[in-house]
C-alpha positions as CSV (number, residue, x, y, z in Angstrom):
1,X,120.0,101.3,79.9
2,X,117.2,100.8,77.3
3,X,119.6,102.2,74.6
4,X,122.2,99.6,75.5
5,X,119.7,96.8,75.5
6,X,118.4,97.9,72.0
7,X,122.1,98.1,70.7
8,X,122.8,94.6,72.0
9,X,119.6,93.2,70.6
10,X,120.4,94.6,67.1
11,X,124.0,93.7,67.0
12,X,123.6,90.1,65.9
13,X,121.2,91.3,63.1
14,X,123.8,93.9,62.0
15,X,126.5,91.3,61.9
16,X,124.4,88.9,59.8
17,X,123.5,91.6,57.4
18,X,127.2,92.5,57.0
19,X,128.2,88.9,56.4
20,X,125.4,88.6,53.8
21,X,126.6,91.7,52.0
22,X,130.2,90.3,52.1
23,X,129.0,87.0,50.8
24,X,127.2,88.8,47.9
25,X,130.3,90.8,46.9
26,X,132.5,87.5,47.1
27,X,129.9,85.8,44.9
28,X,130.0,88.7,42.3
29,X,133.7,88.5,42.3
30,X,133.7,84.8,41.8
31,X,131.2,85.2,39.0
32,X,133.3,87.8,37.3
33,X,136.5,85.6,37.7
34,X,134.8,82.5,36.5
35,X,133.5,84.4,33.4
36,X,137.0,85.7,32.7
37,X,138.5,82.2,32.9
38,X,135.8,81.1,30.4
39,X,136.6,83.8,28.1
40,X,140.3,82.9,28.2
41,X,139.4,79.2,27.4
42,X,140.6,78.2,30.9
43,X,138.4,75.3,32.2
44,X,136.8,75.6,35.5
45,X,137.6,72.6,37.9
46,X,135.2,70.5,39.8
47,X,131.9,72.3,39.0
48,X,130.5,74.8,36.6
49,X,130.3,78.6,36.9
50,X,126.8,78.8,38.5
51,X,127.7,76.1,41.2
52,X,130.8,78.0,42.2
53,X,128.7,81.3,42.7
54,X,126.2,79.4,44.6
55,X,128.8,77.8,46.8
56,X,130.5,81.1,47.5
57,X,127.2,82.7,48.2
58,X,126.4,80.1,50.9
59,X,129.8,79.6,52.5
60,X,131.4,83.1,52.0
61,X,135.1,83.3,52.4
62,X,135.5,79.6,52.8
63,X,134.0,78.9,49.3
64,X,135.9,81.9,47.8
65,X,139.2,80.5,49.2
66,X,138.4,77.0,47.8
67,X,137.8,78.6,44.4
68,X,140.9,80.6,44.5
69,X,143.1,77.7,45.6
70,X,141.7,75.4,43.0
71,X,142.0,77.9,40.1
72,X,144.8,80.3,41.0
73,X,147.1,79.0,43.7
74,X,150.5,77.5,43.0
75,X,149.3,74.5,45.2
76,X,146.8,73.4,42.6
77,X,147.3,70.2,40.6
78,X,146.5,70.6,37.0
79,X,145.2,67.2,36.6
80,X,143.0,67.3,39.6
81,X,139.3,68.3,39.6
82,X,139.2,68.4,35.8
83,X,135.7,68.1,34.5
84,X,135.0,65.9,31.6
């Protein structure tokens, strides 16, 4: 019974650690993709490179999906979110 209690106590911590690791990998992927877009002279929409990485690090898959939809999806509007 003590082992089950210990496992149940540590389970939320393990889930949070896993989510943090996933967010780090998503942020690294976003950083690499934003750098590749910059090298290809493709402008980033809405915000700059560092802000996208920060957003993805904080929000995880939601921020990553927003980045993808804005920069790579066929649904994007080329005139929308353009920084001046």
